[in-house]
N, C-alpha and C positions, 0 to 999 in steps of 0.2 A: 614226269607226270604225263599220262597219256590222255590228251584231249583237255578241253576246258569246259566249264559249265555253259550249257546253252539253255536259255530260258524262253518260255513262251506261255501265254495264258491258255488254259485248257478247261473245257467244261466237263471233262471226263472225271476229274477229281473234285470232290465237294469241299476240300479243305483249302487248297492254295494252288498257285501256279506250279507247273511242272518244271523240273530241271533235267536236261538231257546232256550227257557228255558226248561230244563229237569232235571231229577235227577242226570245226569252225569256232571262231570266237565272236559270237553274235552279241555278247554283252560283256563289258569289261568286268573282271573280278574285283570285288570291293577291296580297297586297301584297309578299311577298318572292318573288324568282325568282333562280335560279342559272343563269348562262349558261356552258356548258362549251365552250370553244374561243375563243381570242382571236387567231387568225390574221387574214389579210386578209378572208376571208368573215365571220369572227366579228365583226370590228370594224364592218362594215356593219350587222350585226344589232344589236350592242350600241348603236350610235349611235341607231337609231330607238327601241329600247326605253327608253334613258335619256331621250330627248327627249319620249317620250310622257307621262311622269309617272304612268303606270299602275302602276309597280313601284317604290315609294319605297325599298324595301330590296333593290335589285338587287346581286347578288354575282357575281363573275367568277372562273373557274378555268380552268386549262390544264395539260396534261401536261408542257409545256416548262418546266423548272426555271428557265431564264433569264428567264422572264416573271414569276416569283413575286416579289412585292414592288414590281414596277413598277405603273404605272397605265394604264388605258385609258379615255379620256374622263373623267378624274379619279376613276375607280373602281379601287381596288387589285385586283390579280390575286392570288388565294390559291392555295395548294396544294390539290389535290382533297380530301385528308383533312380539311383545315380547313373548306373550303366545305360539305362534306357531313357535318359533325360531328353534326348533328341528324338524327333519323329522318324519313322520308317528306317529303323536300324537293321542291317543284315545280322543274322545270328544263327548259331548252331546250338542245338540242345544236346549236351553231353551227359545225359542221365541214362543209366543202364536199364532201370525198371520201365517196362513198356507203358504202364498206366500213367506214371509220373511224367514220362517223356511226352506222351500224347497230350495230357492236360496242359503242360507248359507250352508246347508248340501252338496249340489251338488258342490258348489265352493270349500269347504274344502276337499271333497272327491277327486275332480279333482287335488287338490294340493298334494295328497298323504296321507292325514290324515284319521283317522279311526273312523267312527261313531259307537257308541255302544248303546245298549238298556239298560235302567235302570228302576228299579221299587222301589216304596216305600216298606218298610218292611211289611206293612199290605196288599199290593196288592196280588192277587191270580191269578195264571195262571195254567190252567189244564195241566197235563203232555202231553196230546195229542194236545194241542194248539200250535200255532206258532206265535211268535212276532219277527218282523224283525228289522234289524239294525237301530239305531237312534231313536227308539220309546221310549216313556216315559209313565210309569204308576204311577199315583199319589195314594194317600192314599185310601185304600179299593176299588180300581178298581178291577173288576173281568173279566177274559177272560176264557170262559168255553170251554167244550169239543170240540175239532177239529175246533175251531174258528181260523181265520187267521187275523193277524194285519199287515198292510203293513209297508213300510219304513217311518221313520220320523213322526210317528203319535203321537198325544198327547191325552192320555186318562186321563181325570181329575178325581178329587176326587169322589168316590162312583159310578162311571159309571159301567154299566153292559153290557158286550158283551156276549150274550148267545151262546149256542152250534151252531156250523156250520155257524156262521156269517163270512162274508168276507169283511174286511175293507181295502180299497185301501190306497195308499201312501199319506202321508201328510194330513191326516184327523185330525180334532180337535173335540173331544167329550167333551163338557162342563160338570161340575159337575152334577151328578144325571141322566145322560142320560141312558135310558134303551132300548136296542136293543133285540127284541124277536129272537127266534131261526131262523137261516137261513137268516137273513137280510143281504143285500149287500149294501155297502156304497162306492160310487165312489171317486176317487182321489180328494183331496183338498176340500172335503165337510166340512161344519161346522154345528154342531148340538148344539143348545143352551141349557141353564140350564133346566134340568128335562124333556127334550123332550123324547117322547116314540115313537118307531117305531114297529108296530105290526109284528108278525112273517111272514117271507117269502117275505117281501116287499123290494124294492130297493130305495135308495136315490142316485140320479145321481151325476156325477162328478161336483164339485164346486157348488153344491146346498147348500142352507141355510135352516135349520129348526129352527124356532123361539123357544124361551124359553117357556116351558110348552106345546108345541104342541103335539097332538096325531096324528100320521101319520097312516091313514087307507087305503091309496092308494100309488102307486109308485110316487116318486117325480122326475120329469124330470131333466136332467142335466142343471145346471145354474139357476134354478128357486128358488125363496124364498117362503116358505110356513109358515103359522102360524095358531094357533087356535086349537080348539077341536070340531069337527075333523079338521085336518089341511086343509087349503085352499090356493090356489096359490095367492100370493100378487103381484108378478111381476117376469119378466124375467130379471135377473141381467145382466147389460151391460158387454161386454167382457173386461177382464183385471181388473175388480173391485175385490178387496179383498173380499172373502166370509164372513169373520168375520165382516168387516166394513159394508158390505151390509146389514147384519142382524140388525146392530145398526141403520143404516140410515132408515130402514123400520120400526123402532120402535118395533122390535120383540125381 
């Protein structure tokens, strides 16, 4: 694992303290960690956390009552009230849908719990890059020189965030996404499998980029684009989840 979480309070983000990975260990990594979300995306995150051995007191929880009392990778799933019985618990939200992940992180933060950033052992973060609290980097994800990843983002397997990119809060990059240098992605955007955004472009807040799309022009906030080159399919209705918007559009 390259580097360890470095934490500091910051007024730049309205949600919570920032976490930056660097070569220094300014704060010991918690031995206990709660994972909120045991669905399909959550199971992929839970597996690498359990196998890493970094969190010997890993606890799992989910809103789905049918999961309570069952096990995931031999770890029991607890009701949220049981999992968060103690104050100021470190947690990671392993929910794939941007809106649900955002709501959960804010709710738990407001209750006094502590979102932390985690990375798969094969993920790479440049020493000059910044990854904020609550974000998750899956296997072989790369965050390159002086790039910035916001609060509560999910960077899935093999995605590449090149130098000087700026990724807003609660963004979801699906496996294989490639962002060229200097790309800006707005809060809550969803980029599908293998999408490519050319250097210097922007993807607006809560926009959706379809699987395999090649973005050659800026994507306006709230729009869905797909194809090579990417073309606008529709303007997503207010309040609709970006992830489900992409599926509904067949992208």
